[in-house]
C-alpha positions in Angstrom: 109.6 83.9 91.0 107.3 86.1 93.0 105.6 89.3 92.0 107.8 91.4 94.4 110.9 90.0 92.5 109.3 91.0 89.2 108.7 94.5 90.5 112.2 94.8 91.8 113.5 93.8 88.3 111.2 96.4 86.7 112.8 99.1 89.0 116.4 98.2 88.1 116.1 97.2 84.4 114.5 99.9 82.2 114.0 97.6 79.2 112.3 95.0 81.3 110.1 97.7 82.9 109.0 99.0 79.5 108.0 95.4 78.4 106.3 94.8 81.7 104.1 97.9 81.4 103.4 97.2 77.7 102.4 93.5 78.1 102.3 92.4 81.7 100.6 89.1 81.2 103.3 87.9 78.8 106.0 89.0 81.1 104.4 87.4 84.1 103.9 84.2 82.1 107.6 84.3 81.2 108.5 84.7 84.8 106.3 81.7 85.7 103.8 83.6 87.7 100.5 81.9 87.0 97.3 84.0 86.4 93.8 82.8 85.6 93.1 83.2 81.8 90.3 85.8 82.5 92.6 87.9 84.6 93.4 91.4 83.2 96.6 93.0 84.4 97.2 96.7 84.4 100.7 98.1 85.4 100.9 101.7 86.4 103.8 103.9 87.2 103.9 106.1 90.3 104.8 109.7 89.4 105.5 112.8 91.5 102.2 114.2 92.8 100.2 111.1 91.9 99.5 108.3 94.4 97.8 105.0 93.6 96.3 103.1 96.5 95.3 99.6 95.7 92.8 97.5 97.6 93.9 93.9 97.1 92.0 90.7 97.3 93.3 89.4 100.6 94.0 85.7 101.4 93.7 84.5 104.9 97.5 84.5 105.2 97.7 88.1 104.0 95.0 89.1 106.5 97.1 87.4 109.2 100.3 89.3 108.0 98.4 92.6 108.0 97.2 92.0 111.6 100.7 91.2 112.7 102.0 94.4 111.0 99.7 96.7 113.0 102.3 97.0 115.7 105.3 97.4 113.4 108.0 100.0 114.1 107.2 101.4 110.6 104.3 103.7 111.3 103.2 104.1 107.6 103.1 100.3 107.2 100.9 99.9 110.2 98.6 102.7 109.0 98.3 101.0 105.6 97.6 97.7 107.2 94.9 99.2 109.4 93.3 100.9 106.3 93.3 97.6 104.3 91.8 95.6 107.2 89.2 98.3 107.9 88.1 98.5 104.2 87.8 94.7 104.1 85.7 94.5 107.3 83.6 97.7 107.1 81.5 98.3 103.9 80.7 101.9 105.0 84.3 102.7 105.5 85.2 101.1 102.1 82.6 103.2 100.4 84.0 106.4 102.0 87.5 105.4 100.9 86.3 104.9 97.3 84.3 108.2 97.3 87.0 110.3 99.0 90.3 108.4 99.0 92.7 111.3 99.7 90.6 112.7 102.6 90.0 109.3 104.1 93.6 108.1 103.8 94.9 111.4 105.3 92.4 111.1 108.2 93.9 107.7 109.0 97.4 109.2 109.2 98.8 108.3 105.8 101.3 111.0 104.8 100.0 112.5 101.6 101.2 115.9 100.3 98.4 118.4 99.8 99.3 118.9 96.1 99.1 115.1 95.3 96.2 113.4 93.7 95.1 110.0 95.0 93.6 107.3 92.8 92.0 104.3 94.5 92.1 101.1 92.6 90.5 97.8 93.6 91.7 94.4 92.5 89.1 91.8 91.6 89.0 88.2 90.4 89.3 89.6 86.8 91.4 92.7 87.3 94.9 93.0 88.9 96.6 96.4 89.4 100.3 96.6 89.8 101.9 99.9 90.8 105.6 100.3 90.1 107.5 102.9 92.2 108.8 106.0 90.6 112.3 105.6 89.2 114.5 108.6 89.6 116.9 109.0 86.8 120.4 110.2 87.7 122.2 112.6 85.5 125.9 112.1 85.0 
């Protein structure tokens, strides 16, 4: 199973989501997603008015995929790809992004409501951040 499949399951299954947030390493182990023993995992939930932007550790394959997505028909995806590549290649830009994430992301063209807060998170060899999308409950 891949992490995207675990995230999809967390969106559709409330009990699984709660367990994943509470103890992500155990859940990932159960789903046979290997992690280094020293890897800490933090699962966050998106909420209205709160945006998490994660700088990942990029593999060569992911860098290639990001470069290929720069000309995608999905404008926000290409903006996100451009930001991630620029942060990887330009230390001054990355520092600016860390210092003023909302201003920097909006200047790049990412659509961020004025009332929203933006928290920038950076994955490392010892810290993995996973952000689950907001789940909208439906009243019956």
